[in-house]
Backbone as numpy.savetxt, mean C-alpha at the origin, in Angstrom:
# Nx Ny Nz CAx CAy CAz Cx Cy Cz
36.23 17.46 86.49 35.03 16.63 86.56 34.88 15.90 85.24
34.66 14.62 85.36 34.55 13.80 84.15 33.22 14.03 83.47
33.31 13.99 82.12 32.07 14.17 81.34 31.19 12.95 81.48
29.94 13.21 81.60 28.96 12.12 81.65 28.10 12.16 80.41
27.40 11.13 80.16 26.49 11.07 78.99 27.02 10.10 77.95
26.32 10.03 76.89 26.65 9.06 75.83 27.88 9.50 75.07
28.59 8.53 74.62 29.76 8.79 73.83 29.35 9.18 72.41
30.19 10.00 71.80 29.92 10.35 70.41 30.11 9.12 69.53
29.17 8.96 68.62 29.25 7.83 67.70 29.79 8.30 66.36
30.65 7.50 65.83 31.18 7.82 64.53 30.15 7.46 63.45
29.97 8.35 62.48 29.02 8.11 61.38 29.80 7.74 60.13
29.47 6.60 59.60 30.12 6.13 58.37 29.17 6.33 57.20
29.69 6.74 56.05 28.82 6.94 54.89 28.17 5.64 54.46
26.90 5.75 54.08 26.14 4.57 53.64 26.19 4.52 52.10
26.57 3.40 51.57 26.62 3.21 50.11 25.41 2.38 49.70
24.54 3.03 48.93 23.36 2.31 48.45 23.73 1.52 47.19
23.22 0.34 47.08 23.62 -0.52 45.93 23.17 0.04 44.59
22.16 0.91 44.55 21.66 1.45 43.28 21.78 2.95 43.24
22.89 3.46 43.70 23.13 4.89 43.67 23.45 5.35 42.26
23.76 6.64 42.15 24.05 7.23 40.85 25.31 6.66 40.22
26.23 6.19 41.08 27.50 5.70 40.54 27.46 4.19 40.30
26.26 3.64 40.33 26.13 2.19 40.16 26.23 1.84 38.68
27.04 0.89 38.32 27.15 0.42 36.95 26.35 -0.86 36.76
26.07 -1.18 35.49 25.30 -2.38 35.20 26.20 -3.60 35.30
25.65 -4.63 35.87 26.40 -5.87 35.95 26.23 -6.63 34.64
27.07 -7.61 34.45 27.02 -8.42 33.23 25.68 -9.13 33.11
25.15 -9.61 34.21 23.87 -10.32 34.19 22.74 -9.39 33.75
22.76 -8.15 34.28 21.72 -7.19 33.91 21.77 -6.87 32.42
22.98 -6.70 31.91 23.12 -6.41 30.48 22.63 -7.57 29.63
22.90 -8.78 30.07 22.46 -9.96 29.33 20.93 -10.06 29.33
20.33 -9.71 30.48 18.86 -9.74 30.55 18.25 -8.72 29.59
18.82 -7.51 29.53 18.32 -6.47 28.63 18.44 -6.91 27.18
19.62 -7.44 26.82 19.83 -7.91 25.45 18.87 -9.04 25.08
18.61 -9.91 26.05 17.67 -11.01 25.80 16.27 -10.48 25.52
15.84 -9.47 26.30 14.50 -8.90 26.11 14.39 -8.20 24.76
15.46 -7.51 24.35 15.45 -6.85 23.04 15.35 -7.87 21.92
16.14 -8.95 22.04 16.11 -10.00 21.01 14.74 -10.68 20.95
14.14 -10.90 22.11 12.83 -11.53 22.18 11.76 -10.65 21.52
11.81 -9.35 21.82 10.86 -8.41 21.22 11.00 -8.37 19.70
12.27 -8.34 19.23 12.50 -8.31 17.78 12.00 -9.58 17.12
12.17 -10.71 17.80 11.71 -11.98 17.23 10.20 -12.03 17.09
9.49 -11.35 17.99 8.03 -11.34 17.93 7.51 -10.35 16.88
8.15 -9.17 16.79 7.66 -8.11 15.91 8.09 -8.30 14.46
9.31 -8.80 14.24 9.85 -8.90 12.88 8.97 -9.67 11.91
8.45 -10.86 12.28 7.59 -11.57 11.33 6.34 -10.79 10.94
5.78 -10.03 11.89 4.60 -9.24 11.58 4.93 -8.13 10.59
6.08 -7.49 10.78 6.50 -6.45 9.83 6.75 -7.03 8.46
7.33 -8.23 8.42 7.61 -8.88 7.15 6.32 -9.21 6.42
5.31 -9.67 7.17 4.03 -9.98 6.54 3.39 -8.73 5.96
3.55 -7.61 6.67 2.97 -6.37 6.16 3.65 -5.94 4.87
4.97 -6.16 4.77 5.70 -5.76 3.59 5.37 -6.67 2.41
5.20 -7.96 2.66 4.90 -8.91 1.60 3.40 -8.98 1.38
2.88 -7.98 0.70 1.45 -7.94 0.46 1.08 -8.96 -0.62
-0.13 -9.52 -0.49 -0.62 -10.45 -1.48 -1.33 -9.72 -2.61
-1.73 -10.51 -3.62 -2.42 -9.94 -4.78 -3.70 -9.23 -4.38
-4.43 -9.80 -3.43 -5.68 -9.17 -3.03 -5.44 -7.83 -2.36
-4.39 -7.75 -1.55 -4.08 -6.49 -0.89 -3.70 -5.41 -1.92
-2.90 -5.81 -2.91 -2.51 -4.87 -3.96 -3.73 -4.44 -4.77
-4.58 -5.40 -5.10 -5.80 -5.08 -5.85 -6.70 -4.16 -5.06
-6.82 -4.42 -3.75 -7.63 -3.55 -2.90 -7.09 -2.14 -2.85
-5.75 -2.02 -2.83 -5.12 -0.70 -2.81 -5.44 0.05 -4.11
-5.34 -0.64 -5.24 -5.66 -0.03 -6.53 -7.13 0.37 -6.59
-7.99 -0.48 -6.06 -9.42 -0.17 -6.06 -9.72 1.07 -5.24
-9.11 1.18 -4.07 -9.32 2.35 -3.21 -8.79 3.61 -3.87
-7.63 3.50 -4.53 -7.05 4.66 -5.20 -7.93 5.11 -6.36
-8.47 4.16 -7.10 -9.35 4.51 -8.22 -10.57 5.26 -7.73
-11.14 4.78 -6.65 -12.33 5.44 -6.09 -11.99 6.85 -5.60
-10.82 7.00 -4.98 -10.41 8.31 -4.48 -10.18 9.29 -5.63
-9.56 8.82 -6.72 -9.30 9.70 -7.86 -10.59 10.08 -8.57
-11.56 9.20 -8.56 -12.88 9.51 -9.12 -13.46 10.75 -8.43
-13.47 10.75 -7.10 -14.00 11.89 -6.35 -13.08 13.10 -6.43
-11.78 12.86 -6.52 -10.83 13.97 -6.63 -11.06 14.74 -7.94
-11.29 14.01 -9.01 -11.54 14.65 -10.30 -12.80 15.49 -10.27
-13.84 14.97 -9.63 -15.11 15.72 -9.54 -14.95 16.95 -8.66
-14.30 16.78 -7.50 -14.18 17.91 -6.57 -13.28 19.02 -7.11
-12.23 18.65 -7.81 -11.32 19.65 -8.38 -11.81 20.19 -9.73
-12.75 19.43 -10.34 -13.18 19.73 -11.70 -11.98 19.77 -12.65
-11.18 18.72 -12.53 -10.00 18.56 -13.36 -9.94 17.13 -13.91
-9.31 17.00 -15.08 -9.04 15.67 -15.61 -7.84 15.09 -14.85
-7.97 13.85 -14.39 -6.90 13.18 -13.65 -6.59 11.86 -14.34
-5.32 11.53 -14.42 -4.89 10.27 -15.02 -4.11 9.44 -13.99
-4.44 8.16 -13.96 -3.67 7.21 -13.14 -2.74 6.47 -14.09
-1.45 6.76 -13.99 -0.45 6.19 -14.91 0.10 4.88 -14.36
0.30 3.93 -15.29 0.92 2.65 -14.97 2.17 2.50 -15.84
3.31 2.25 -15.22 4.53 1.91 -15.95 4.74 0.41 -15.79
4.43 -0.35 -16.84 4.46 -1.80 -16.74 5.87 -2.34 -16.58
6.86 -1.63 -17.10 8.24 -2.10 -16.99 8.83 -1.82 -15.61
8.60 -0.61 -15.11 9.12 -0.24 -13.79 8.17 -0.62 -12.66
6.95 -1.04 -13.01 5.92 -1.48 -12.06 5.49 -0.37 -11.10
5.45 0.86 -11.61 5.07 2.00 -10.78 3.68 2.50 -11.13
3.02 3.13 -10.14 1.69 3.71 -10.30 1.72 5.12 -9.72
1.24 6.09 -10.48 1.22 7.47 -10.01 0.07 8.22 -10.68
-0.44 9.23 -9.99 -1.59 10.00 -10.49 -1.17 11.43 -10.81
-1.71 11.96 -11.91 -1.41 13.33 -12.33 -2.69 14.06 -12.71
-2.74 15.31 -12.33 -3.82 16.20 -12.75 -3.40 16.85 -14.07
-4.28 16.85 -15.05 -3.97 17.40 -16.37 -4.57 18.80 -16.48
-3.70 19.77 -16.63 -4.15 21.15 -16.75 -4.65 21.43 -18.17
-5.44 22.51 -18.37 -5.95 22.83 -19.70 -4.86 22.99 -20.76
-3.68 23.44 -20.36 -2.59 23.61 -21.32 -1.79 22.32 -21.54
-2.25 21.23 -20.94 -1.58 19.94 -21.12 -0.53 19.63 -20.08
-0.24 20.58 -19.21 0.76 20.36 -18.17 0.25 19.35 -17.15
1.17 18.51 -16.68 0.83 17.48 -15.70 1.30 17.90 -14.31
0.41 17.78 -13.34 0.72 18.11 -11.96 0.44 16.89 -11.09
1.46 16.41 -10.37 1.29 15.19 -9.59 0.24 15.34 -8.50
-0.61 14.35 -8.37 -1.63 14.32 -7.33 -1.06 13.56 -6.13
-1.00 14.22 -4.98 -0.53 13.56 -3.76 -1.53 13.83 -2.64
-2.35 12.86 -2.38 -3.32 12.92 -1.30 -3.08 11.71 -0.40
-3.70 11.67 0.78 -3.52 10.48 1.64 -3.91 9.18 0.95
-4.87 9.25 0.01 -5.34 8.04 -0.68 -4.55 7.75 -1.95
-3.84 8.74 -2.47 -3.16 8.55 -3.76 -1.77 9.18 -3.72
-0.76 8.33 -3.67 0.63 8.75 -3.74 1.37 7.79 -4.67
2.45 8.24 -5.31 3.21 7.33 -6.17 3.66 6.09 -5.40
3.52 4.93 -6.00 3.94 3.70 -5.35 4.36 2.68 -6.39
4.90 1.59 -5.92 5.45 0.57 -6.80 4.98 -0.80 -6.36
4.74 -1.68 -7.34 4.37 -3.04 -7.00 5.53 -3.71 -6.27
5.23 -4.53 -5.26 6.30 -5.27 -4.58 7.09 -6.14 -5.56
8.23 -6.61 -5.12 9.22 -7.28 -5.97 8.64 -8.42 -6.79
7.81 -9.25 -6.18 7.38 -10.48 -6.84 6.04 -10.36 -7.55
5.60 -9.13 -7.84 4.34 -8.91 -8.53 4.56 -8.11 -9.79
3.66 -8.25 -10.77 3.86 -7.58 -12.04 2.52 -7.33 -12.74
2.56 -6.38 -13.66 1.46 -6.18 -14.59 1.68 -7.12 -15.78
0.73 -8.00 -16.05 0.83 -8.83 -17.25 0.43 -8.01 -18.48
-0.67 -7.31 -18.37 -1.13 -6.43 -19.44 -2.23 -5.54 -18.89
-2.45 -4.43 -19.58 -3.52 -3.51 -19.22 -4.26 -3.13 -20.50
-5.57 -3.14 -20.45 -6.39 -2.80 -21.62 -7.17 -1.52 -21.31
-6.95 -0.50 -22.12 -7.67 0.76 -21.96 -8.45 1.07 -23.23
-9.42 1.95 -23.12 -10.25 2.29 -24.26 -9.47 3.07 -25.31
-8.56 3.95 -24.86 -7.85 4.81 -25.80 -6.65 4.14 -26.46
-6.11 3.09 -25.81 -4.86 2.51 -26.28 -4.95 1.02 -26.59
-6.02 0.37 -26.18 -6.12 -1.06 -26.38 -5.24 -1.83 -25.42
-4.76 -3.01 -25.84 -3.96 -3.87 -24.97 -2.51 -3.39 -24.94
-1.98 -3.26 -23.71 -0.59 -2.84 -23.51 0.07 -3.86 -22.59
1.21 -4.43 -23.02 1.92 -5.38 -22.15 3.33 -4.91 -21.82
3.68 -3.68 -22.22 4.96 -3.08 -21.84 4.83 -1.57 -22.02
5.78 -0.84 -21.41 5.71 0.61 -21.53 4.71 1.22 -20.57
4.06 2.29 -20.99 3.16 3.04 -20.12 1.76 3.15 -20.70
0.80 3.27 -19.81 -0.57 3.58 -20.19 -1.25 4.24 -19.00
-2.52 4.62 -19.14 -3.18 5.30 -18.03 -4.69 5.11 -18.10
-5.32 5.33 -16.94 -6.78 5.43 -16.81 -7.11 6.89 -16.60
-8.13 7.39 -17.31 -8.46 8.81 -17.21 -9.79 9.01 -16.47
-9.78 9.97 -15.54 -10.96 10.32 -14.74 -11.41 11.72 -15.15
-12.72 11.88 -15.39 -13.24 13.13 -15.92 -14.06 13.88 -14.86
-14.07 15.22 -14.91 -14.83 16.02 -13.94 -16.33 15.73 -13.94
-16.82 15.20 -15.05 -18.25 14.88 -15.16 -18.65 13.67 -14.33
-17.64 12.89 -13.88 -17.92 11.70 -13.10 -17.76 10.41 -13.88
-17.35 10.49 -15.12 -17.11 9.27 -15.90 -15.63 8.89 -15.83
-15.35 7.64 -16.10 -14.00 7.09 -16.02 -13.72 6.28 -17.27
-12.51 6.38 -17.78 -12.15 5.55 -18.92 -12.10 4.09 -18.47
-12.88 3.22 -19.10 -12.87 1.81 -18.69 -11.51 1.18 -18.90
-11.07 0.42 -17.90 -9.72 -0.16 -17.91 -9.76 -1.56 -17.31
-9.04 -2.49 -17.93 -8.89 -3.84 -17.37 -7.41 -4.09 -17.08
-7.11 -4.46 -15.84 -5.73 -4.65 -15.39 -5.53 -6.12 -15.00
-4.49 -6.73 -15.54 -4.16 -8.13 -15.23 -2.88 -8.14 -14.40
-2.99 -8.63 -13.17 -1.87 -8.70 -12.23 -1.52 -10.16 -11.94
-0.24 -10.44 -11.69 0.16 -11.79 -11.29 1.38 -11.73 -10.39
1.72 -12.87 -9.76 2.88 -12.94 -8.89 3.86 -13.99 -9.39
4.89 -14.27 -8.61 5.94 -15.19 -9.05 5.46 -16.63 -9.19
4.36 -16.97 -8.54 3.82 -18.33 -8.65 2.74 -18.41 -9.72
2.61 -17.35 -10.51 1.63 -17.27 -11.60 0.19 -17.25 -11.12
-0.01 -16.93 -9.85 -1.37 -16.63 -9.41 -1.72 -15.26 -9.95
-2.97 -15.05 -10.32 -3.33 -13.80 -10.98 -4.72 -13.33 -10.58
-4.91 -12.02 -10.74 -6.21 -11.39 -10.53 -6.46 -10.43 -11.69
-7.72 -10.22 -11.99 -8.10 -9.27 -13.04 -8.96 -8.19 -12.43
-8.59 -6.93 -12.67 -9.33 -5.79 -12.14 -9.99 -5.05 -13.30
-11.25 -4.69 -13.12 -11.97 -3.94 -14.13 -12.47 -2.64 -13.51
-11.96 -1.51 -14.02 -12.40 -0.20 -13.54 -13.63 0.21 -14.34
-14.74 0.42 -13.63 -16.00 0.76 -14.28 -15.99 2.17 -14.85
-16.87 2.39 -15.83 -16.89 3.67 -16.52 -17.74 4.73 -15.84
-18.58 4.35 -14.90 -19.53 5.31 -14.33 -19.14 5.85 -12.97
-18.49 5.05 -12.14 -18.27 5.49 -10.76 -16.86 5.25 -10.23
-15.95 4.79 -11.04 -14.57 4.57 -10.60 -14.36 3.35 -9.74
-15.42 2.59 -9.52 -15.27 1.37 -8.71 -14.54 0.30 -9.52
-13.90 -0.62 -8.78 -13.12 -1.68 -9.42 -13.72 -3.03 -9.05
-14.00 -3.81 -10.07 -14.45 -5.19 -9.85 -13.23 -6.10 -9.98
-13.10 -7.03 -9.03 -11.92 -7.88 -8.97 -12.32 -9.33 -9.24
-11.62 -9.98 -10.16 -11.90 -11.35 -10.54 -10.70 -12.23 -10.29
-10.95 -13.44 -9.86 -9.88 -14.40 -9.60 -9.37 -14.97 -10.91
-8.05 -14.97 -11.08 -7.45 -15.53 -12.28 -7.25 -14.51 -13.38
-6.61 -14.96 -14.44 -6.38 -14.11 -15.63 -7.62 -14.25 -16.51
-8.60 -13.43 -16.23 -9.91 -13.57 -16.85 -9.93 -12.85 -18.19
-10.37 -13.55 -19.21 -10.46 -12.98 -20.54 -11.76 -12.22 -20.73
-11.85 -11.52 -21.84 -12.99 -10.63 -22.08 -14.34 -11.28 -22.04
-14.44 -12.57 -22.42 -15.75 -13.19 -22.47 -16.32 -13.47 -21.08
-15.49 -13.35 -20.04 -15.94 -13.64 -18.68 -16.27 -12.39 -17.88
-15.91 -11.24 -18.38 -16.07 -10.02 -17.60 -16.96 -9.04 -18.35
-17.54 -8.07 -17.63 -18.34 -7.06 -18.31 -17.51 -6.35 -19.36
-18.11 -5.99 -20.51 -17.35 -5.36 -21.59 -16.82 -4.00 -21.19
-15.76 -3.56 -21.86 -15.23 -2.23 -21.62 -16.25 -1.17 -21.98
-16.97 -1.41 -23.07 -17.97 -0.46 -23.51 -19.36 -0.99 -23.18
-20.15 -0.27 -22.35 -21.48 -0.75 -21.98 -22.35 -0.98 -23.21
-23.19 -2.02 -23.13 -24.11 -2.30 -24.24 -23.68 -3.49 -25.06
-22.42 -3.92 -24.88 -21.94 -5.10 -25.60 -21.94 -6.26 -24.62
-22.69 -7.33 -24.90 -22.78 -8.44 -23.93 -21.44 -9.12 -23.72
-21.18 -9.50 -22.46 -19.92 -10.16 -22.15 -20.07 -11.67 -22.21
-20.99 -12.24 -21.41 -21.22 -13.68 -21.44 -20.19 -14.41 -20.61
-20.43 -15.69 -20.40 -19.49 -16.52 -19.65 -19.74 -16.47 -18.16
-19.21 -17.48 -17.46 -19.35 -17.53 -16.01 -18.39 -16.55 -15.37
-18.87 -15.77 -14.43 -18.05 -14.72 -13.83 -17.41 -15.19 -12.53
-16.06 -15.20 -12.45 -15.38 -15.55 -11.20 -15.18 -14.31 -10.32
-16.20 -13.49 -10.24 -16.12 -12.23 -9.48 -15.90 -12.53 -8.00
-14.90 -11.86 -7.39 -14.61 -12.11 -5.97 -14.71 -10.88 -5.11
-14.93 -9.71 -5.69 -15.04 -8.51 -4.86 -14.78 -7.25 -5.65
-14.75 -6.16 -4.92 -14.53 -4.89 -5.59 -14.29 -3.78 -4.57
-14.13 -2.58 -5.08 -13.89 -1.46 -4.19 -14.24 -0.14 -4.82
């Protein structure tokens, strides 16, 4: 007796175009590379701008660090010095122990750093050392809340400049446009009149 019913159908394996064994085509690779290049072209200029800080950004950073060290000295009840190396263009803070030993201060607000390539210290004037245009000097912060008055002159490759004055009472920094001489800014020692028109532009 002959078999009745449907015939058996042969089943062929189905190959999906995006299976595990699928490789990338040349067009897909080109699209990925194009997207990477496009992303880099958009992000790179922004990163470059962040790296090339201006004088105001550098001055603001110094002002914030000065304020942080003022409170750090009070909270620790330790003498702290903010050192400037005018030749190497570096800035770092140290806690001074009673025996004279120096211990580096590293907080989120104060870490060793260096002026960017095209910026420099022209000179720094401190109460203990006077005018310094090379070598090292420092600003000293006291546990009592007083600060050694300091005037910092910064400039860039185009000879644009700013003058920073660290106050003696609260660690705040007054920032002036240009290379401002003593007659235009508050005196290092309170009680001595300064005089002159003040090109004050901000502080921190």
